[in-house]
C-alpha positions in Angstrom: 14.5 17.6 14.1 14.9 16.8 10.4 14.4 13.3 9.0 17.6 11.3 8.3 16.6 9.8 4.9 20.0 8.0 4.5 19.5 6.2 7.8 15.9 5.5 7.1 16.8 3.9 3.8 19.6 1.9 5.4 17.5 0.6 8.3 14.2 0.0 6.5 13.8 0.6 2.7 16.9 -1.4 1.7 15.8 -4.6 3.4 15.0 -7.5 1.0 11.5 -8.0 2.4 10.6 -4.3 1.9 12.0 -4.3 -1.6 9.8 -7.2 -2.5 6.7 -5.5 -1.0 7.4 -2.3 -2.9 8.0 -4.3 -6.1 4.7 -6.1 -5.6 2.8 -2.8 -5.1 4.4 -1.3 -8.2 3.5 -4.4 -10.2 -0.2 -4.1 -9.3 -0.2 -0.3 -10.1 1.4 -0.9 -13.5 -1.2 -3.6 -14.3 -4.0 -1.3 -13.3 -2.5 1.4 -15.6 -2.5 -1.0 -18.6 -6.1 -2.0 -17.9 -7.2 1.6 -17.7 -8.4 1.4 -14.1 -6.2 4.2 -13.0 -4.3 6.9 -14.9 -1.2 8.8 -14.1 -1.9 11.8 -11.8 -5.4 10.7 -10.9 -4.6 10.7 -7.1 -5.8 7.1 -6.8 -4.1 4.1 -5.1 -4.5 0.4 -5.4 -5.7 -0.8 -2.0 -4.8 -4.3 -0.7 -7.9 -5.0 1.4 -6.1 -7.4 3.8 -3.1 -5.1 4.1 -0.7 -7.7 2.6 1.1 -6.1 -0.5 2.2 -9.6 -1.6 -1.4 -10.8 -2.0 -2.3 -9.6 -5.5 -5.5 -11.6 -6.0 -8.2 -9.7 -7.8 -10.5 -10.2 -4.9 -8.0 -8.4 -2.6 -7.5 -5.3 -4.8 -9.6 -2.2 -5.3 -9.0 1.3 -6.5 -9.5 4.0 -3.9 -8.6 7.6 -3.4 -5.1 8.3 -2.1 -6.3 9.9 1.1 -8.6 7.0 1.9 -5.9 4.4 1.3 -3.3 6.1 3.4 -5.4 7.0 6.4 -6.9 4.0 8.3 -7.0 3.0 11.9 -3.9 1.2 13.0 -3.2 -1.4 15.7 -0.3 -1.3 18.2 2.1 -2.8 15.6 1.2 -0.1 13.0 -0.9 -2.6 10.9 -4.4 -2.1 9.7 -6.9 -2.3 12.6 -9.9 -4.5 11.7 -13.1 -2.6 12.3 -15.9 -4.8 13.4 -19.4 -3.4 12.6 -22.3 -4.1 15.0 -25.4 -5.5 13.4 
């Protein structure tokens, strides 16, 4: 079954909240480009440690590989699962 991109955009990507999240992620990426932390085509992402794309504090951001940023354990609601380490 092929993806219905038109329906996906209508039901998810066109929502105001999703537009604001995307704009916030793009804003951080552009700032990192200007500062020289990332370059175009370097296969790096700006990771929001707490998973909230609207939280653009310096302490919440880091540069990580694309594969690491896009593959993390998820909870039942598809959010980031908090991994607790035993001492």
